[in-house]
N, C-alpha and C positions, 0 to 999 in steps of 0.2 A: 314587505316580504321580511317575514323572519331567518335571521341567518345566524350558524352558530360555529365559533371556530374551535377549533382544536391542532393540537400539534403535538411531535416528537423529534426530542434532539434539541439541538443547540438554544443559544441566550438569540442567533441570528433569526430562526424559526418564529419564534415569541417576538421580536420587533416585526417579522415582516405580517404578522397575523394582526399584529396592533392597526402597522399603516395600512392595511386592505379594511377593517376595522372602521378607520377613521373614514375614508374613502364611501364605504357603504353607507354611512350614517352622512354625510355632508349629502350622500345622494336619495335621503328620506326614508332610508330602510332601518331598520330595527336588530340592533343584537342581543340575543338572547341568551341565555344558563347553560342550555341543554339539549341535545338534539333531540328529544320529545318536542320541543315546542318550535324545532324549526322548518319550516319552508325549502331552505337549503342548508348543508351543512359542508364546512370547507377544512380541508384537513391536511396540513403543511409536514410532508412525509421528512421521515430521516432513514439517508442505506449507511449511517457510519460504519454499522456493524451488522451482521445475522440479527443480532436480538433489537437494533431498534427496527431493521426491514422489516423482522415480524410482528412487532408493536404497531406499525404503520399499516399495516393490512389489520390485526385485529382493531385498531381504530375505526376502519370502516366499515369491517363486520357489525361492532357493535352500536354504531350509526345506523345501517339497513336494520337491524332488530329494535333501533329505538323506535323504528318508524318517520324516520326521514320521509322529506317527498323527494330529494334530490341528495347525491354527495357530489362534491367535487374533491380530487386527488389533485396536490400541485405536491411541489418539493424537490429531493433527490429522490426518491425512489419512483415513484411517476414520473422522473428524468429518464431514469437509467431503466426503468423496465414498465413502461407504456402501458405494452398490448398485456401483459400480466395483471396490473393495477386494472385496466380497464372490465377486466372480465371476472374483479371482485364483487361478492352481492349489491347489489344496491348503486354500484358506481357508475355515474350516467354522463361524466367529464373528467377525462383526465388533461392539464393543464401542465407542463415542464417548465423548468426555470427560469430559463430564455425566454418565457410570455406571463412569467407569475404577476412582473409590476401590473398588467394589463386585467388582469383577474374584475377586476368591476367592472372593465369597462365591455368584457367576454360575454361575462353573466348578464348583461342588461342592454345587451346586443347594443350597444354604442359604437359606429363602425371606427371612430379616432379615440383615443387617447383622450377622455373630457379632469375639465379643471370647473372645481367645484369651490366654493368656499371652505378654506383649511378652520374647521374644530378645534374647539379645545378637547383635551386627550378626555375618552372616559375611560377608566380600568375594563378590561372586558369582564361581562358577569359570569360565574360560573367558575369552573377549579383552575380557569388558565389567566384568572386576575392578578395582577402583579398590582402593587403601589408602585414600585420600579418605576421609569419608562426606558426601554429598551428600546435604542433607536436604532436602526442599520444607517452603516456611514459607511460600508463597503462592501464588495459582493465579491466573488471569484478568488482566485491564486495561481499565482507562477511557478512558486515550489513547483517540488514532483517526489516528495514523501513518497516514499514505492511503496509504500501501505493504503494511504490515503485515495478515496474513491469519492471525497468529496471536490476535490477541483477538478476529477472526470463531469464530476453533477454541476460543477458551478462555474467552470469555465473558467476566462481568462480574470486577472483580479481590472476590478474596478470601481472607480471611488465613487459616493455620490457626493456631487457639487455641495459646496462650503451653503451658499444658500439654502439648499433643500435643507440639509442638517440644520441650518436655523431657522427656517421656517417648521419642522418636527418641534424642534426643542423648544420653540416657542410656544406651541401647542400644547405641548406637555407640562410647559410650565402654570400655562392659562386653567389648563383644567386642576391644579392645584397639587401636581408631582412634584416629590422633592432631592427626588435621587434620578438623574439620568445615564445611563448605560449604554456606553458606546459599544457599538457588535456591526461586526463581520468574520466571512472565513480568515482570510488576511488582514487584521488588522492595522496589524503594524505597518502595512503598506502604504496604505491610506496615502494620496499624492501622490504614485511613481506613476501612471498614469497622467498627469494631469501638467507635467510638462515644466512647471514652475517654481519646484524646490521645495516648495512646500508638504512637510511629513506632518501626520497624527500629534506631532507636538505640537506644529503651527495650529492646528483646526481646535486642540483642547485647551491652545492659547486664549484662541477667538470667541469661543465660548463662554469660557470665565471671564473674561473681558469685557463682553457685549450682553450677559445676560443674568438675572436675580436668581439661580441657580442654586441650589444649597448644597448639594453636593454632586460631584462629576466622578464615576467609576468606569472603569475599562472592564472590559469582555477580554476573554483570555487573546494573550498578543505575545507572541512569537520571540522567544530570548534576543534574536539577534538582528532582529528591529532596533533596539533600544541604545540610545549613547547619555552621553553625560548629560548632554541639555534637557531630554526629556524629563530626568529625574526633576530639573531644575522647579519642571511644574508645581511639582510639591512645596513651593514656598509660599503658595495659596493651598492655606486648611481646607479649604472646599474640596479637594481632592481627596478621593476616599484612601487610604491606607492600604493597599490590597491590590497586589499583581497576581493573576494566575497564567503563569509562567511552563505551558509546556512540554516535558523533559520527555519523556515517550523512553529514554534508558537510559543509565549510569554508566553504561559500558562502552568504553572509544569504538570500539567493533562491530556494536551492535546498531550504532548510531550511523557507523560510515553507511551499513546496508544499508538502512532506513533513510539513506541520503538526506540527515538531518544536518542545515547548517552552523552547528555546534559542536563541541567535544564536553566530555566533562569537565573540565579545564576552567575552559569559556563561561562556560554554564554557573560552576561555581564562584566566578570572579565577578558575575554581574550581580550573583544573589548576594557578594559581598557589598558590592557597590551600592545594591538598593536598601541595605541593610544598615551602610550607613549614612546613605541621603534621606532615607524615609523612618523615622523612629516608632516601633513597634511597628513597620510593617508586617503583612500577613503576605507568606508568598505559596501559594496553592499550586497544584499540578498535577498532570495527566502522567500517567505508567502504563504500559504497555510489555505485558509480558506472555512468553512463551512463542516470540516473533522468528521466523521459521530460523535453521542452524542455531538459535537459543540455548550453547552448552551452560551447565551447571557451573562453570569459571565462570563465565558473561550473565548470567542470571546471579551470581556473589558477589562481583563486582556491583550491578546494580543496585542489590539488596542495600551491601552497604554503604554505596552514594546516598542515595534515598536517606537511611539515616542518620550518617553526616549531615546533610543539607538540614531536618527536621526542619519540614513541614509544616507549617498550620494548618493541610488539609491536603488530601489529595483524589483522583478519583484513577482508580485501576482498570484494566482493561486486559481482559485474554485476546491474544491476538487472534481475530478473524478475516478470515480470506476474505476479497471483496474482489469479484470478475471486472476484467480490466486492468487491473493495477499488476505493477511492475513483481511484488513482492509475491502475489497468490502464483508465480511460475518459480519462485526460488524450490531450491533445495531443501531437507531438514525439517520436514513439518513436525512438532511439537506435540506427543502423544497426549490427550486432554486430560487423563489425569494426571500426567506432569504440569500440567497447564495448569490447574487446576492449584494442585501446589503452592506452585508459586506465588500463584493471585491471593493464596489467602496468606504467604508468607508475608509480600509484599504487602496486603492490607494493612496487615498485626503491627508492621512498623510505624507506616501513616496513623493508625488508629491512636499511635502512643504518643507519635511528636503533636497530635492533634492536642491530643488532652493535655500533655502538657502545655502545650501553648493558652489552651482555657486556663489551666488550673495558674500562669504564669500573672492574669490576672486580676482573681480574686483580689479585693480591697482596692481595686484601682476607678477613677471616673471617668466612663464614655461616654457618647453623646450615642442616641440610638436611634433611628429609626423604626418607630412600629407598624407591619405591614399587618397582620390580623390580631384579632380581641374575641373572648368570646364571653358573657356574661356570666359570674357566680350564683347562686344560689344565696348568696350573704349580698350580692347589691354590687359588689366589687370584680371587677372586667381582667382578665386574666391577659396580659398583653404579647405578643410575642414578637419580635423584630429583631432588625438586624445593625450593627456598631458599622464603623467604617471599614472597620479593620477584619470585617467577615467573621464576627463572633455570633452566633443566636443566642438572644438574650427572653427569657423570661421574667417577665414584673407584673407587680398587681397596682390598680393603677382606680381612682373613683368615679373615670368618669371612659369612655372609649376615645381611647385615644390612637386610632389609628390615623394611619398616614402625618403623624404629627411625629416630630424632633424632640428627645428629653434627654435631660442629662441623669446618666443615673451611677451608683453605684454599685459594682459586683461583689456578691455577698456573699457567694458559695456555688457548687456545682452540681448541678443534677441530672446527672449519668452522660449527657453528652452538650447538655445545655447548661447555660449559665443563668442564676438568676439575682435579680438586681432589682434596688430598690431608686426609685425616681426621688430627686434629690431638684432640681430644678427645670419645668416647662419653658422651652424656650421663649415661645408666644408670648406667653404671660410674664413671665422673669419672678415666677413665685415657685 
């Protein structure tokens, strides 16, 4: 059987389809790069915003129009709206998050979960191909952020056992992955349900000590989960100098209505600690504008705080009311035009700080993991990759350097991507 995977949303969704793809491969099936080639299309949906839910439905329609014989929906939208999802054109099966890990067994009509030999990871073909290996190490969330529907769709926080994480890590490394990205809904809560006192710090330290990985990166991690011991991990140069810390608002009163376990002051202190412990660290974030009841003064406070932090990059979301969340019942809905104005203003501040961060690296030497390449008419390859501190880099190479790590010198900024010159290829030393 030919199977095509697609996804909308977070890095955790990417990690899940990679895991499923590996299990289908181990059972003797083929993973293809488009819906047109597929007997079965599996779409891992998202519902974090109304736009993400709409994109998920559109993915299902596109698969149907492409002629896929069967379409299976899973993920958060499929969990929250199973009946509506099942009515989408071409959708033959809907599997909610609680049963997602059993999709290979369900599709292959196996009565129980089956054990197959773990194969070396292969990047997914097609648009979901990722050189970096995204590994799911945690699911669910016990936080009660008032705007978040993901905790409803994903359930309580659950840690993936260290043995399973190690198994997935080894499969990724055997498949040639140079970078491992640890992913989860509430990644920093890893270990909290295991009762042995271990934390995400212990998991990362174990992986570093027992594997030959070249890079380890954390996906989004809540600021209140981190302590000074966590920052000791960066004594190992393989840990990427990048932290994605969701702020959501720079206003103390809005954060309180969001039920976030932090304040602007605590967040500021954490950022200063991170910058003290990790030279050149990129700190990126998420910000919501137009939260119910957000006054002009609260938005001004949030904008000023984001400007003061000087993030290396950030995502801005206009508040989207999600059914079943506490915030959806709050008074003071912000008019769409006002939310749009605030979104533009916040994006402008973040884009400027991101540009300043890029410019500060001109003339510096960094290591780059090349993720894609395109052969030019000249015969050279135009490579595109990512530094450990989350800078996008372009550079010319004589041969395809995809999935290789090179030392480069940053020469200039081209719009929002840095152009670099390769000065050292690590595997050859030349």
